[in-house]
C-alpha positions in Angstrom: -12.2 13.8 -3.5 -10.1 10.7 -1.7 -10.9 7.0 -1.7 -9.5 4.4 0.8 -7.9 1.1 -1.2 -6.6 -2.0 -0.7 -3.0 -3.5 -1.4 -1.0 -5.9 0.3 -3.2 -6.4 2.9 -3.6 -3.4 4.1 -6.1 -0.4 3.6 -5.1 3.4 2.5 -6.3 6.2 2.6 -5.5 8.5 -0.7 -6.3 11.6 -2.6 -5.1 12.8 -5.9 -1.1 13.0 -6.0 0.0 11.6 -2.6 2.9 9.6 -2.0 2.5 6.5 -0.1 4.9 3.4 0.5 3.6 0.1 0.1 3.8 -3.3 -0.2 6.0 -4.4 -3.3 3.8 -4.1 -6.6 5.3 -5.5 -10.2 6.1 -2.8 -12.4 9.5 -0.5 -13.1 10.0 3.0 -11.5 8.2 5.2 -13.9 5.3 2.7 -14.8 1.6 3.1 -14.2 -0.3 0.8 -12.0 -4.8 1.0 -10.9 -5.5 0.0 -8.1 -9.2 -1.7 -8.5 -10.2 -3.0 -4.8 -11.4 0.3 -4.2 -13.5 -0.3 -0.5 -14.6 3.4 -0.3 -15.2 6.2 -2.5 -15.8 10.3 -1.0 -16.4 12.9 -3.1 -17.4 16.4 -1.4 -20.4 15.7 0.7 -21.4 12.1 -0.6 -19.6 8.8 0.3 -19.6 5.2 -1.7 -19.1 2.3 0.4 -18.6 -0.6 -0.9 -20.1 -4.1 -0.2 -17.4 -5.1 -0.6 -15.8 -3.0 -3.2 -16.9 0.4 -5.4 -17.9 -1.4 -8.5 -16.0 0.1 -11.7 -14.5 2.5 -8.8 -10.2 2.9 -10.3 -7.6 4.3 -8.5 -4.3 5.1 -11.1 -0.8 5.7 -9.6 2.9 6.1 -11.3 5.4 4.0 -9.8 8.3 6.5 -8.2 10.9 3.8 -6.7 11.3 0.4 -5.7 12.9 0.5 -1.9 13.4 -1.7 0.7 11.9 -0.6 4.6 14.2 -0.4 7.7 16.0 -3.6 8.5 14.2 -5.2 11.5 16.3 -7.4 13.9 14.5 -10.6 15.5 16.4 -12.1 18.6 15.5 -15.1 20.6 16.6 -15.8 24.0 16.0 -18.5 26.1 18.0 -17.4 29.8 20.1 -20.1 31.7 20.0 -22.4 27.8 22.9 -20.9 25.7 20.5 -20.3 23.1 20.1 -17.5 21.2 18.7 -16.7 17.6 19.7 -13.1 15.7 18.2 -13.0 12.6 17.4 -9.8 10.0 14.7 -8.8 7.8 14.3 -5.8 5.2 10.8 -5.5 3.1 10.6 -4.6 0.2 8.3 -1.6 -0.7 7.0 0.2 -3.8 6.4 3.8 -3.2 3.7 5.2 -5.8 2.2 9.0 -6.5 -1.6 8.6 -6.9 -2.4 10.3 -10.5 -6.3 10.1 -10.7 -9.8 8.8 -9.0 -12.2 7.2 -11.2 -15.5 6.7 -9.9 -17.7 4.3 -11.3 
């Protein structure tokens, strides 16, 4: 059984016991969260596609870690104008482990 969930503006295909990095979610390590936006649910041969979400379906997960992504350097330059700007960015991420997928 797997599900397609939406969180942080992105979609993820998850199964039980999968660990995924998602955009930062509120909560502490070891805490539990519920992802309600299930877009698709596949159980063997049957598939339920939501319009836009599958009613009553939930994905329960445990927060493994609150972490940060790799550093990204943003560099702007205009040639022959002595214009240079350098800026860095690190995205806040949450690693979650899927514990259960519940259908409607």
